[in-house]
C-alpha positions as CSV (number, residue, x, y, z in Angstrom):
1,M,11.4,25.2,15.2
2,E,13.1,27.6,12.5
3,M,12.1,26.3,8.8
4,T,13.8,27.9,5.7
5,Q,13.7,26.6,1.9
6,R,15.7,27.2,-1.1
7,M,15.8,25.8,-4.4
8,E,19.1,24.3,-5.4
9,N,19.7,22.3,-8.8
10,E,15.9,21.9,-9.3
11,T,15.5,20.3,-5.8
12,L,13.7,21.9,-2.9
13,V,15.8,22.1,0.1
14,V,14.0,22.5,3.4
15,S,16.1,23.4,6.4
16,L,14.7,22.6,10.0
17,A,16.5,23.8,13.1
18,G,15.8,23.2,16.7
19,R,13.0,20.8,17.7
20,L,10.4,19.1,15.8
21,D,7.8,18.0,18.3
22,A,4.2,18.1,19.1
23,V,4.4,21.9,19.5
24,S,6.2,22.8,16.3
25,A,5.1,19.7,14.1
26,P,1.8,21.5,13.2
27,A,3.7,24.5,11.6
28,L,5.4,21.7,9.4
29,D,2.4,20.0,8.8
30,K,0.7,23.3,7.7
31,Q,3.4,24.1,5.2
32,V,3.3,20.7,3.4
33,P,0.9,22.2,0.7
34,T,3.1,25.2,0.1
35,L,6.1,23.0,0.0
36,M,4.5,20.8,-2.5
37,E,3.8,23.6,-4.7
38,A,7.3,24.8,-4.7
39,A,8.6,21.2,-5.1
40,A,10.2,19.8,-8.5
41,K,10.5,16.0,-8.4
42,R,12.6,16.1,-5.4
43,I,12.7,17.5,-1.9
44,V,15.6,17.4,0.7
45,L,14.8,17.7,4.4
46,D,18.2,19.5,5.6
47,L,18.1,18.1,9.3
48,A,21.8,19.2,10.3
49,R,20.5,21.9,12.7
50,L,17.5,19.9,14.2
51,E,18.4,19.0,17.7
52,Y,15.2,16.7,18.8
53,I,12.5,15.1,16.9
54,S,9.7,13.3,18.6
55,S,7.1,10.9,17.6
56,A,4.8,13.9,16.4
57,G,7.6,14.9,14.2
58,L,8.2,11.6,12.6
59,R,4.2,11.4,11.9
60,S,5.0,15.1,10.0
61,V,7.9,13.6,8.1
62,L,5.9,10.6,7.0
63,A,3.0,12.6,6.3
64,L,5.3,14.9,4.0
65,A,6.7,11.7,2.5
66,K,3.3,10.4,1.6
67,V,2.2,13.4,0.0
68,A,5.7,13.7,-2.0
69,K,4.9,10.1,-3.2
70,A,1.5,10.8,-4.5
71,K,2.6,13.9,-6.4
72,G,5.7,11.8,-7.9
73,A,8.2,13.4,-5.9
74,I,11.0,12.0,-3.9
75,L,11.7,13.0,-0.3
76,A,15.2,12.6,0.9
77,L,16.6,13.5,4.5
78,A,20.4,14.9,5.1
79,G,22.9,15.7,7.7
80,L,21.0,14.0,10.8
81,Q,22.6,14.6,14.1
82,D,23.3,11.5,16.0
83,M,20.4,11.9,18.3
84,V,17.9,12.5,15.6
85,K,19.7,9.7,13.4
86,E,19.0,7.2,16.3
87,V,15.0,8.3,16.5
88,F,14.9,7.4,12.8
89,H,16.9,4.2,13.2
90,I,14.8,3.0,16.3
91,S,11.5,3.9,14.6
92,G,12.3,2.1,11.3
93,F,12.2,5.4,9.3
94,D,15.6,5.1,8.2
95,R,14.2,1.8,5.8
96,L,11.7,4.0,4.5
97,L,13.4,7.2,3.5
98,P,16.8,7.9,2.0
99,I,19.1,9.4,4.6
100,H,22.4,11.1,3.3
101,D,25.3,12.6,5.3
102,S,24.8,16.1,3.9
103,V,22.7,18.0,1.3
104,K,25.6,17.9,-0.9
105,T,25.6,14.1,-0.9
106,A,21.7,14.2,-1.1
107,L,22.0,16.5,-4.2
108,A,24.6,14.3,-5.7
109,G,22.3,11.2,-5.3
110,D,24.8,9.2,-3.6
């Protein structure tokens, strides 16, 4: 998994690419404190280049969402590919987290 981050309009945009699974999820977990330090009140996970997510990856996203909520920040997801979107739907995560078609719409708050 490849992870990059940037600030855009006072929102931390974290882009994930590749696979978020049992092998790569610990790398995201390890970055959560750093991400929270960099975040203002909003984080957008850009998943447009994420090809696969496992239950371990879902757990990492949920952990990030819980930490964000505890810090008073909002976590939103953007750009999910069909397979990743289906996993979020089947798991019910699509009812827990706001999902946007793109980072642009997430930043606009649509």
